[in-house]
C-alpha atoms as one frame of an Amber mdcrd trajectory, in Angstrom:
protein
 103.077  73.180 120.365 105.803  75.719 120.970 107.760  75.409 124.172 106.546
  77.597 127.008 110.064  78.907 127.399 109.830  80.347 123.884 106.735  82.316
 124.590 106.838  83.444 128.186 108.440  86.866 128.186 108.766  87.103 131.940
 110.560  83.773 132.160 112.898  84.675 129.330 113.797  88.159 130.445 113.996
  88.071 134.196 115.420  85.700 136.761 116.687  82.977 134.465 120.036  84.680
 133.874 122.661  84.685 136.628 124.490  87.518 134.872 121.402  89.644 135.140
 121.668  89.730 138.905 122.955  93.070 140.140 126.041  92.657 142.328 125.560
  96.123 143.780 123.016  98.886 143.841 123.362 100.841 140.611 122.753 104.557
 140.478 119.687 105.329 138.390 119.816 107.935 135.692 117.570 110.923 136.284
 114.825 111.558 133.795 115.826 114.292 131.446 113.081 116.710 132.397 112.428
 119.258 135.103 109.352 118.330 137.078 108.162 118.574 140.666 107.486 115.422
 142.617 109.136 112.025 142.936 109.784 109.485 140.231 108.691 106.102 141.544
 110.914 103.085 141.141 110.052 100.893 138.186 109.071  97.268 138.698 110.330
  95.553 135.569 108.027  92.572 135.878 104.821  94.532 136.016 102.888  94.969
 132.811 100.672  97.717 134.142 100.277 100.723 131.917 101.515 103.929 133.459
 101.402 107.524 132.419 104.035 110.008 133.396 104.138 110.447 137.134 103.523
 114.170 136.976 102.701 116.657 134.248 105.756 117.528 132.204 107.157 121.021
 132.124 108.688 120.415 128.695 106.910 122.461 126.059 108.343 121.012 122.866
 108.303 117.357 121.863 111.353 115.192 122.329 112.449 112.101 120.450 114.399
 109.179 121.903 116.367 107.322 119.248 117.194 103.759 120.240 119.715 101.634
 118.370 122.214  98.900 119.084 125.109 101.375 119.183 125.317 105.027 120.193
 126.585 107.568 117.603 129.695 108.276 119.648 133.336 107.183 119.513 135.057
 106.188 122.716 138.726 105.742 123.522 140.776 105.332 126.648 142.666 108.389
 127.848 146.467 108.231 127.483 146.898 108.023 131.250 144.415 105.112 131.276
 142.244 107.042 133.717 138.781 107.432 132.290 137.434 107.796 128.776 137.204
 110.474 126.120 134.200 110.616 123.795 133.395 112.317 120.499 130.551 112.237
 117.995 130.722 109.639 115.230 130.034 111.811 112.186 129.516 108.737 109.996
 126.629 107.475 112.120 123.216 107.572 110.486 121.653 108.212 113.899 123.525
 111.484 114.187 122.841 112.504 110.591 119.068 111.965 110.783 118.770 114.903
 113.203 118.885 117.189 110.163 115.378 116.121 109.182 113.787 116.599 112.604
 112.227 119.894 113.772 114.906 122.338 114.890 113.345 122.832 118.312 113.082
 119.087 118.972 115.377 117.663 121.614 117.075 114.399 120.608 118.158 111.779
 123.121 120.043 108.598 122.189 119.894 105.191 123.858 122.300 102.445 122.805
 125.435 100.522 123.656 129.076 101.535 123.299 131.596  99.798 121.038 134.018
  99.470 123.954 133.915  97.533 127.210 133.483  99.789 130.224 134.363  98.406
 133.628 131.304  98.186 135.931 133.025 100.507 138.405 133.148 103.226 135.728
 129.691 102.750 134.221 127.861 105.258 136.416 130.382 108.023 135.725 130.409
 107.265 131.997 126.593 107.293 131.933 126.428 110.675 133.600 129.123 112.136
 131.337 127.411 110.910 128.162 124.035 112.171 129.346 125.324 115.610 130.300
 127.528 116.265 127.274 126.018 114.181 124.473 122.429 113.454 125.605 123.281
 109.782 125.239 122.146 107.000 127.571 124.402 103.934 127.355 123.048 100.421
 127.767 125.746  98.227 129.281 125.278  94.553 128.415 126.942  91.887 130.557
 129.653  90.105 128.503 127.820  86.771 128.386 124.590  88.358 127.154 126.446
  90.592 124.680 128.182  87.636 123.031 125.015  85.555 122.750 122.876  88.540
 121.756 125.030  90.185 119.087 127.439  87.553 117.814 124.938  84.800 118.565
 121.295  85.475 117.808 121.734  88.663 115.747 124.692  87.719 113.563 124.427
  83.946 113.447 120.671  83.612 113.153 118.714  86.753 112.269 121.270  88.271
 109.882 121.635  85.119 107.724 117.913  84.381 107.808 116.945  87.928 106.815
 119.418  87.585 103.941 117.813  84.310 102.813 120.357  81.873 104.231 118.675
  78.932 105.926 120.596  76.865 108.510 120.494  73.596 106.578 123.570  72.467
 108.484 125.240  73.670 111.638 128.191  74.964 109.572 126.141  77.180 107.247
 123.803  79.694 108.856 123.173  79.652 112.584 120.918  77.004 114.017 118.316
  78.221 116.480 119.377  77.833 120.101 117.056  78.797 122.916 119.874  80.273
 124.985 120.681  82.753 122.186 117.024  83.784 121.938 116.895  84.244 125.702
 119.960  86.479 125.527 118.331  88.498 122.710 115.239  89.064 124.862 117.356
  89.891 127.913 119.395  92.444 125.928 116.235  94.084 124.606 114.960  94.283
 128.164 118.131  96.087 129.274 117.643  98.606 126.464 114.025  99.085 127.577
 115.127  99.784 131.148 117.438 102.534 129.946 114.638 104.079 127.883 112.207
 103.879 130.798 114.668 105.692 133.069 114.638 108.817 130.908 111.301 108.784
 129.110 108.432 111.166 129.577 105.736 109.060 127.859 103.214 111.836 127.282
 105.674 114.099 125.476 108.284 111.827 123.914 108.475 109.980 120.645 110.565
 106.807 120.465 112.244 105.712 117.232 113.795 102.221 117.336 116.295 101.083
 114.719 117.027  97.706 113.157 116.800  93.994 113.750 118.828  93.997 116.991
 115.840  95.477 118.881 112.767  93.901 117.313 111.158  92.867 120.616 111.862
  96.190 122.351 108.445  97.631 121.309 106.681  95.048 123.479 108.671  95.966
 126.592 107.901  99.660 126.107 104.261  99.157 125.137 103.661  97.051 128.246
 104.856  99.989 130.272 103.250 102.863 128.370 100.108 102.017 126.420  99.916
 105.344 124.603 103.608 105.773 123.843 104.283 107.181 120.352 106.723 104.710
 118.872 108.205 103.934 115.459 110.500 101.177 114.215 112.687 101.135 111.105
 114.270  97.959 109.741 117.534  98.665 107.934 118.031  95.086 106.749 115.909
  93.178 104.227 112.761  91.460 105.463 112.612  87.976 103.920 109.700  86.384
 102.102 107.176  84.521 104.248 108.553  81.143 103.108 111.906  82.047 104.662
 110.628  83.952 107.696 108.250  81.135 108.660 111.226  78.891 109.441 112.080
  81.105 112.436 110.936  79.251 115.594 110.012  82.557 117.298 108.344  84.020
 114.215 105.061  85.036 115.851 106.760  86.488 118.920 108.816  88.861 116.790
 105.895  89.797 114.529 103.654  90.600 117.484 106.433  92.601 119.130 106.897
  94.701 115.997 103.142  95.290 115.872 103.385  97.066 119.212 104.978  99.927
 117.259 102.805 102.627 115.699 104.819 102.915 112.490 107.055 100.272 110.900
 109.451 101.391 108.180 111.181  99.513 105.351 113.551 100.546 102.572 111.548
  99.005  99.716 108.071  97.815  98.865 109.397  94.251  98.525 110.479  94.207
 102.178 107.156  95.727 103.303 105.211  93.270 101.131 107.010  90.333 102.723
 106.231  91.660 106.206 102.556  92.157 105.336 102.410  88.664 103.864 103.796
  87.230 107.117 101.185  89.167 109.117  98.470  87.775 106.847  99.636  84.169
 106.858 100.604  83.885 110.522  98.300  86.324 112.297  95.382  86.635 109.865
  95.846  90.408 109.490  94.995  92.164 106.235  96.334  95.562 105.297  94.444
  98.422 103.710  95.730 101.211 101.525  94.013 104.569 101.859  95.095 107.802
 100.181  98.582 106.475  99.643  99.093 105.196 103.196  99.294 101.498 104.090
  97.816 100.480 107.441  97.300  97.288 109.447  94.295  97.136 111.774  95.426
  95.408 114.952  93.041  95.366 117.926  91.686  98.813 117.194  95.092 100.353
 116.471  96.118 101.279 112.942  99.793 100.459 112.486 101.329 102.447 109.649
 103.664 100.816 107.130 106.273 103.230 105.786 108.263 102.599 102.614 111.147
 105.037 102.285 114.770 104.246 101.354 117.340 106.071 103.437 119.647 108.608
 101.783 123.121 109.966 102.365 124.275 113.063 104.243 124.931 115.474 101.392
 126.738 118.110 103.462 129.177 115.569 104.901 130.102 114.170 101.474 130.491
 117.641  99.962 132.653 118.853 102.836 134.945 115.854 102.387 135.034 116.537
  98.636 136.491 119.969  99.300 139.263 118.386 101.367 139.910 115.316  99.253
 142.662 116.898  97.157 144.594 117.807 100.302 143.931 114.749 102.427 144.356
 111.979  99.894 145.925 113.683  96.911 143.518 112.678  94.207 146.223 113.631
  91.739 148.367 110.711  92.902 145.523 108.277  92.233 145.012 109.753  88.785
 148.704 109.314  88.134 148.661 105.750  89.449 145.797 104.767  87.143 146.743
 106.982  84.222 145.563 105.461  80.956 143.434 102.925  82.856 139.666 102.621
  83.212 138.861 102.146  86.908 135.906 100.097  88.113 135.328 100.362  91.844
 133.772  98.141  94.486 133.273  99.196  98.097 131.813  96.469 100.319 131.879
  95.117 103.824 133.643  91.794 104.130 130.441  89.788 104.336 129.145  86.584
 102.783 126.197  88.437 101.238 128.136  91.225  99.483 128.978  89.072  96.457
 132.594  90.275  96.289 133.849  87.042  94.748 131.028  87.089  92.188 132.276
  90.551  91.168 135.812  89.247  90.789 134.603  86.340  88.645 132.623  88.775
  86.478 135.747  90.916  86.033 137.667  87.809  85.002 134.924  86.903  82.529
 134.931  90.423  81.048 138.687  90.290  80.462 138.273  86.938  78.725 135.321
  87.957  76.561 136.659  91.422  75.755 140.446  91.199  75.457 140.624  94.898
  74.579 140.291  95.643  78.302 143.310  93.571  79.239 145.983  96.011  80.390
 143.417  98.839  80.474 140.624  97.943  82.942 141.294  97.814  86.680 138.887
  96.706  89.394 139.715  98.384  92.704 137.929  96.461  95.467 137.818  98.056
  98.916 136.851  95.544 101.617 135.699  97.113 104.872 136.376  95.066 108.033
 133.925  92.263 108.771 131.298  92.902 111.448 130.546  89.247 112.102 132.431
  86.031 112.682 132.195  82.432 111.635 133.315  79.712 109.278 131.307  81.102
 106.351 133.214  84.363 106.535 136.584  82.625 106.692 135.687  80.555 103.624
 134.630  83.578 101.578 137.813  85.466 102.544 139.919  82.546 101.371 137.942
  82.325  98.144 138.390  86.056  97.440 142.128  85.876  98.083 142.452  82.922
  95.710 140.453  84.675  92.983 142.534  87.862  93.206 145.744  85.880  92.948
 144.514  83.815  89.986 143.196  86.773  87.989 146.305  88.874  88.561 148.569
  85.980  87.578 146.526  85.296  84.450 146.002  88.822  83.157 148.682  90.821
  84.941 151.459  92.595  83.064 154.479  94.592  84.191 153.030  97.719  85.808
 149.452  96.385  85.522 147.307  94.344  87.890 143.634  93.954  86.938 142.587
  93.536  90.588 143.658  95.987  93.300 142.358  94.554  96.557 142.388  96.886
  99.589 141.713  94.867 102.732 141.880  97.461 105.501 139.745 100.235 107.022
 139.294 103.088 104.550 138.237 106.557 105.704 135.487 108.510 103.982 137.999
 110.977 102.534 140.005 108.112 101.039 136.821 106.573  99.661 135.888 109.893
  98.088 139.239 110.000  96.323 138.619 106.594  94.763 135.070 107.598  93.772
 136.500 110.624  92.003 138.682 108.555  89.684 136.324 105.604  89.120 134.527
 105.341  85.788 131.992 102.875  87.174 130.939 101.493  90.558 129.929  97.834
  90.699 127.725  96.422  93.479 127.012  92.690  93.251 125.560  91.951  96.684
 123.318  88.900  96.642 121.134  90.515  99.315 121.508  93.885 101.012 119.121
  96.076 102.955 120.028  99.356 101.273 123.719  99.948 100.312 124.556 103.638
  99.987 127.772 103.169  98.011 126.121 104.124  94.666 124.653 107.286  96.240
 128.037 108.377  97.602 129.640 107.715  94.230 127.065 109.802  92.346 127.574
 112.812  94.624 131.356 112.519  94.390 131.244 112.361  90.602 129.094 115.495
  90.592 131.814 117.265  92.528 131.635 120.665  94.215 131.561 123.117  91.335
 132.896 126.158  93.137 136.088 124.337  94.152 136.846 122.790  90.756 137.967
 124.045  87.419 135.467 124.013  84.605 137.256 121.269  82.694 137.520 119.060
  85.762 133.902 119.727  86.626 132.634 118.804  83.189 134.747 115.656  83.234
 133.436 114.521  86.602 129.730 115.006  85.936 129.147 111.610  84.507 128.955
 108.248  86.191 127.891 104.671  85.605 126.532 102.049  87.921 126.219  98.288
  87.718 124.052  97.210  90.645 122.537  93.995  91.881 118.769  93.806  91.593
 118.734  92.358  95.119 119.800  95.512  96.997 117.532  98.143  98.498 118.807
 101.095  96.460 118.271  99.337  93.107 114.625 100.466  92.557 115.577 104.147
  92.967 118.438 104.004  90.442 116.561 103.680  87.180 119.600 104.660  85.094
 121.819 101.931  86.524 122.447  98.640  84.747 120.743  96.086  86.989 122.106
  92.564  87.117 121.522  89.198  88.692 124.919  88.818  90.409 124.675  85.044
  90.298 124.839  85.222  86.497 128.550  85.848  85.951 128.264  86.212  82.159
 125.546  88.892  82.194 127.316  90.795  84.971 130.511  90.782  82.900 128.598
  92.093  79.872 127.009  94.799  82.041 130.438  95.929  83.244 131.673  96.082
  79.664 128.584  98.025  78.586 128.994 100.496  81.457 132.590 101.445  80.659
 132.018 101.375  76.886 128.965 103.644  76.927 129.135 107.038  75.240 129.895
 109.955  77.539 126.653 111.743  76.611 124.591 108.761  77.755 126.616 108.467
  80.960 125.993 112.120  81.676 122.220 111.833  81.135 122.030 108.884  83.507
 124.223 110.641  86.039 122.061 113.798  85.999 118.929 111.733  86.599 120.527
 109.923  89.508 121.968 113.088  91.038 118.571 114.817  91.030 117.133 111.914
  93.018 120.043 111.406  95.429 120.442 115.107  96.221 116.728 115.569  96.946
 116.213 112.286  98.817 118.965 112.617 101.376 119.023 111.402 104.969 117.203
 114.536 106.177 114.383 113.920 103.680 114.122 110.327 104.922 114.007 111.170
 108.639 111.620 114.089 108.076 109.242 111.872 106.116 109.361 109.094 108.722
 108.782 111.472 111.625 105.865 113.197 109.877 104.222 109.828 109.274 104.799
 108.891 112.919 103.090 112.123 113.995 100.137 111.400 111.702  99.816 107.783
 112.864  99.928 108.747 116.557  97.697 111.818 116.465  94.716 110.089 118.165
  96.710 108.321 120.885  95.529 110.414 123.798  91.915 110.557 122.608  91.354
 106.810 122.614  90.892 104.423 125.518  93.599 101.762 125.697  93.894  98.422
 127.447  96.922  96.187 127.601  95.951  92.537 127.299  97.816  89.254 126.914
 100.914  87.709 128.434 104.439  87.430 127.119 104.843  88.313 123.443 101.100
  87.902 123.050 100.789  91.274 124.769  99.043  93.941 122.707  97.170  97.154
 123.297  93.511  97.417 122.410  92.636 100.993 121.447  88.986 101.974 121.375
  86.805 105.056 121.153  86.417 106.711 124.573  82.646 106.097 124.493  83.083
 102.386 123.708  82.680 100.205 126.778  81.712  96.742 127.901  78.024  96.083
 128.259  77.042  95.803 131.917  74.552  92.987 132.418  73.184  94.551 135.627
  72.618  97.847 133.838  70.855  96.395 130.805  68.643  94.180 132.989  67.512
  97.166 135.084  66.647  99.162 131.940  64.964  96.079 130.430  62.671  95.738
 133.428  61.539  99.382 133.178  60.743  99.269 129.460  57.433  98.359 127.804
  58.150  97.997 124.083  61.397  96.227 123.318  63.102  95.497 120.020  65.786
  92.790 120.172  67.788  92.075 117.012  70.305  89.223 117.082  72.865  88.151
 114.525  73.507  84.392 114.454  77.006  83.281 113.338  79.668  84.794 115.571
  77.075  86.229 117.950  75.058  83.407 119.520  76.979  80.721 117.608  80.824
  80.705 117.695  82.448  81.109 114.277  84.803  78.236 115.009  82.014  75.748
 115.717  81.606  73.096 113.016  78.087  72.200 114.144  76.056  75.334 113.406
  72.806  74.038 114.932  71.828  76.147 117.968  72.052  74.444 121.358  68.984
  73.680 123.426  70.116  76.421 125.832  70.084  79.061 123.067  66.687  77.836
 121.795  65.222  78.039 125.301  66.577  81.546 125.953  65.373  82.948 122.618
  61.996  81.240 123.011  61.556  82.827 126.445  62.512  86.279 125.161  60.269
  86.101 122.085  57.329  84.838 124.148  57.317  88.003 126.269  54.490  90.178
 124.912  56.600  93.302 125.423  59.301  91.973 123.100  59.759  91.943 119.347
  62.671  89.548 118.815  64.366  88.916 115.442  67.261  86.739 114.348  68.852
  88.688 111.498  71.276  86.477 109.594  72.906  85.916 106.236  71.893  82.265
 106.355  69.122  80.758 104.242  65.492  80.831 105.444  65.022  77.055 105.437
  67.867  76.377 107.872  66.864  79.198 110.195  63.190  78.177 110.160  64.091
  74.588 110.964  66.563  75.433 113.741  64.237  77.893 115.491  60.969  76.027
 114.905  60.300  75.772 118.693  60.300  79.579 118.928  56.832  80.324 117.590
  56.873  84.071 118.177  60.413  84.638 116.909  60.862  86.857 113.864  63.460
  85.802 111.287  65.214  87.878 108.637  67.123  85.489 106.352  69.737  86.185
 103.689  70.480  89.621 105.194  66.772  90.513 105.094  65.772  89.456 101.576
  63.306  87.062 103.256  61.486  88.115 106.385  58.717  86.800 108.603  57.343
  88.077 111.904  56.504  84.720 113.509  56.293  81.024 112.719  52.650  81.428
 111.674  53.377  84.228 109.200  54.363  83.782 105.588  57.755  84.809 104.317
  57.897  88.269 102.804  60.282  89.166 100.007  61.840  92.477 100.907  64.140
  92.958  97.904  63.362  95.509  95.227  63.765  92.963  92.459  62.849  89.280
  92.267  64.563  88.648  88.946  67.649  86.482  89.238  68.899  86.438  85.687
  72.114  87.989  86.965  73.018  84.623  88.519  73.631  83.234  85.057  76.280
  85.923  84.621  77.844  85.781  88.091  77.959  82.028  88.666  80.268  81.180
  85.708  82.676  83.880  86.894  82.685  82.430  90.412  83.193  78.913  89.051
  86.191  80.138  87.079  87.846  81.462  90.249  86.818  78.401  92.274  88.542
  76.051  89.828  91.672  78.193  89.971  91.690  78.636  93.768  92.174  75.477
  95.792  90.135  75.541  99.009  87.453  77.938  97.747  83.762  77.172  97.262
  80.472  78.702  96.116  77.403  78.936  98.342  74.159  79.335  96.426  71.317
  81.076  98.234  67.877  81.873  96.880  68.703  85.569  96.634  72.480  85.615
  96.569  75.714  83.928  95.542  78.637  83.783  97.988  82.224  82.801  97.164
  84.139  81.539 100.233  87.929  81.418 100.439  88.514  80.799 104.166  90.223
  77.448 103.444  92.337  78.737 100.537  95.930  79.973 100.788  95.564  83.307
 102.642  97.593  85.390 100.223  96.290  83.808  97.046  92.691  83.668  98.302
  92.758  87.366  99.204  94.321  88.261  95.843  91.718  86.211  93.954  88.908
  87.803  95.992  90.054  91.300  95.003  90.340  90.251  91.370  86.919  88.600
  91.441  85.366  91.680  93.037  86.588  93.831  90.146  85.529  91.190  87.610
  82.007  90.842  89.007  81.514  94.594  89.364  82.450  94.929  85.704  80.165
  92.209  84.283  77.262  93.072  86.620  77.461  96.858  86.175  73.994  97.015
  84.577  72.313  94.505  86.905  70.241  95.422  90.015  72.748  93.847  92.394
  75.569  94.848  94.735  78.917  93.084  94.979  80.568  93.175  98.391  83.601
  91.607 100.008  83.555  90.442 103.599  85.557  88.229 105.922  86.831  85.534
 103.524  83.848  86.004 101.184  82.706  87.824  98.073  78.927  88.136  97.880
  76.539  89.176  95.137  73.037  90.085  96.331  70.093  92.213  95.160  70.230
  95.956  95.679  68.378  97.370  98.652  68.957  94.289 100.810  70.862  94.757
 104.067  70.516  94.221 107.779  70.155  97.975 108.150  67.004  97.919 106.011
  65.632  95.091 108.205  66.248  97.077 111.391  64.612 100.183 109.914  61.531
  98.181 108.865  61.138  96.639 112.321  61.414 100.019 114.075  59.013 101.669
 111.599  56.408  98.893 111.865  56.494  99.050 115.659  56.084 102.852 115.632
  53.199 102.755 113.114  51.319 100.243 115.272  51.575 102.520 118.300  54.330
 100.521 119.954  57.366 102.731 119.408  60.362 100.922 120.886  61.629 102.364
 124.171  64.338  99.676 124.422  66.552  98.507 121.558  69.112  95.721 121.830
  71.064  95.038 118.644  73.973  92.565 118.680  76.287  91.457 115.860  79.899
  90.655 115.139  80.833  91.557 111.562  80.702  94.225 108.875  77.106  93.498
 107.840  75.927  94.127 111.406  77.467  97.586 111.390  74.620  98.564 109.042
  72.143  97.845 111.865  74.151  99.934 114.330  74.315 102.766 111.823  70.576
 102.798 111.136  69.770 103.282 114.823  71.162 106.825 114.811  69.187 107.797
 111.707  66.043 106.226 113.181  66.352 108.483 116.225  66.971 111.521 114.000
  63.899 110.766 111.872  61.645 110.161 114.878  61.099 106.464 114.223  62.796
 105.933 117.564  62.376 108.373 120.430  65.350 110.324 121.692  64.536 108.744
 125.053  64.836 105.217 123.687  67.397 103.135 125.586  69.715 101.841 122.877
  72.184  99.000 123.394  74.091  98.549 120.131  76.638  95.872 120.952  79.409
  94.242 118.930  81.124  90.971 119.760  84.812  91.447 120.534  86.856  94.540
 121.330  87.311  96.134 117.926  86.467  99.370 116.116  82.703  99.552 115.658
  79.754 101.919 115.314  78.324 100.145 118.357  78.676 101.780 121.758  79.066
  98.538 123.686  80.881  95.248 123.324  80.842  91.750 124.783  83.936  89.593
 124.461  82.541  86.466 122.817  79.332  84.491 122.022  79.437  82.887 125.480
  79.059  86.337 127.082  76.262  87.172 124.646  74.370  84.030 125.661  74.927
  84.810 129.374  73.564  88.317 128.886  70.498  87.046 126.963  69.921  84.468
 129.689  69.824  87.267 132.272  67.226  89.110 130.158  65.215  85.895 129.754
  65.137  85.427 133.520  63.733  88.962 133.825  61.078  88.316 131.141  57.391
  87.505 131.522  56.604  84.948 128.809  52.984  84.391 127.888  51.416  81.407
 126.145  51.459  81.674 122.389  48.113  82.200 120.611  47.620  81.285 116.971
  45.800  84.558 116.414  48.242  87.467 116.915  46.860  90.590 118.540  47.221
  93.864 116.695  49.567  95.355 119.239  51.884  92.350 119.188  52.663  92.982
 115.502
């Protein structure tokens, strides 16, 4: 069992940290809205849902963008008194504003890249809020180190890039103190959001793996908050993610968002697989949208790779000649073919693999010796650690070896630039490069190829025709393990671990005919120019609007402690069944119809012994013995089991196998209610099911008199679900001309005769009662799964058709708080039994007679 300290959010995020204690009273930021009234102080340890304190006077929507770092640059003033701030034009957070509605106000919450003395924090906060609409989150030094350099960079970052901590020296081992700091940091971010949020008007968009538990803190506070999350890193396969000791905590926290975004389908697929394997959640795709049903909420899954800021790149292009003198670079590399790499100094960027591929190309294709140059720009490292030091040493050694081996006077095959490089300088290199090579072994997106394509296109009005025609071609060699790879269909994709094939790809790229390069470039440019950062943010925000459109119509409850907290969202008319209310109506009624499902309703699904208890038998016997009652157990189980289990209940009606067999009491014969009693179709369906059973470990076939059911509850969740979908299609195909229906349910695929359903059973019971002059004035219908929804649905049509009176008291009740056609719910089978016991105590059972009276049906 997982340690309590791993799962208790309040323990992790509150008083356990001495640094969290406030040495002095801190000035609170005002909410950024103009409203009358008083904003109450926030109690961080309360999980109560609150709405905004007063109605907002803001007319337009506002979005709060939350990320680890604010899109501002900060530097100390020359006199060392105070700070000066400016926008960071390279920040994605600033660029995404272009895709949001013009009238939308944007507020930023995040940390600063500099340390601000506690005595200055209030003034800095006010300045940033007033001038930049930024709200800084100041992390205590101890928490910052453990949060960012500890849990984020030493554990999450390697794990999400498929590096497992097999030893303490390679990949960060999990330490509880680092996890606690991660939770504490996320809580500080949540406090800053809460200080400025207007929950009824604002959207919240959270960015990246640093803040994956932030949605839980905000959802605990505001049940109906409209909130999206976008992960900019890869999401690993379930085999990797499952090694994370706090795997379920992070998954459940993310599921408190309304929309979760990923760069590629692979990343989204891995996330959905984790939700399936660890939480038992299955996704559905409808009209192009992917959704996860989670306690009545539909969480959208968005797949959209981010783009670049076209205007920024083009503006730099116009200045590149002046700022970096592209002509000098052309002179420096005159007569040479330039391959370019631009990467962060990171263990996952595959820089040394690129160098080894360059070395291999020079060996295999000597014609490039003295002609081909690989310029490798290494941006400063963001992380720390022994792994990084080792890779830096390896890169340095490779550069030295290759240059010594293949270098000539005036020629070095590797030009390694290990310093910060501005965008304008980068643009200059892009302009002279014949090919860009990206060999990252794992990368969330990587926008280097996009920047290169736009730079090679150039800005036509500022260039001569000859220069323009020469620049409008480009080539890319990209790793198949980076996020931008799927969108670059004209690139040469490589497995960077295979040095030989990467070397051949580099040779092919620079040897390709200009016409082919131009065709590939044009295709790429059309995509990159139309799918820029504004397109990405606009698409994400529109999906967030669509996903959240019903938030204020539905009733919401926050339930659960710690990271088990989630919001249950239900229809406003859906409420818990009051036992006192149903008993009072029961006592006033004269003709009652009571329809009960069995498994999951009066018998827990998790119970291995499916025989009803003596308590259940006694209650149902009492209810069915009341002359005013017509009581039926309506189940998918076989008639023999049901008849044996309920043999003491002489007046109980039973509908077995979803109503294919039906009898009104123990003394009546079984009726066959199906339209067809021919079962030749079994000879077609059973071999198909056996085929899938042999291929799917943990699956089994249940043979009923009227139906065949394939169960895969004990199979691998992903494989079992995949096989069920395949089998459904297979059976529908081979049984297309047979009088049967093929349906999938919870871990089952069932084939049964047409015209057989629990809804048909309910309709027959209501009709028979009405025809005998005993039209039901009280209907109680209880079930827990999809097949029971058919009973709930038929009740409305029965009232419309007159089979039931409009004055009939109807109690359609599902088990568990979940979306349903029922109006009421009870939490579990134990509550169902308690409710039935209360009705039994209010009943008037009469002795059973072998000869049934006409009006007792």
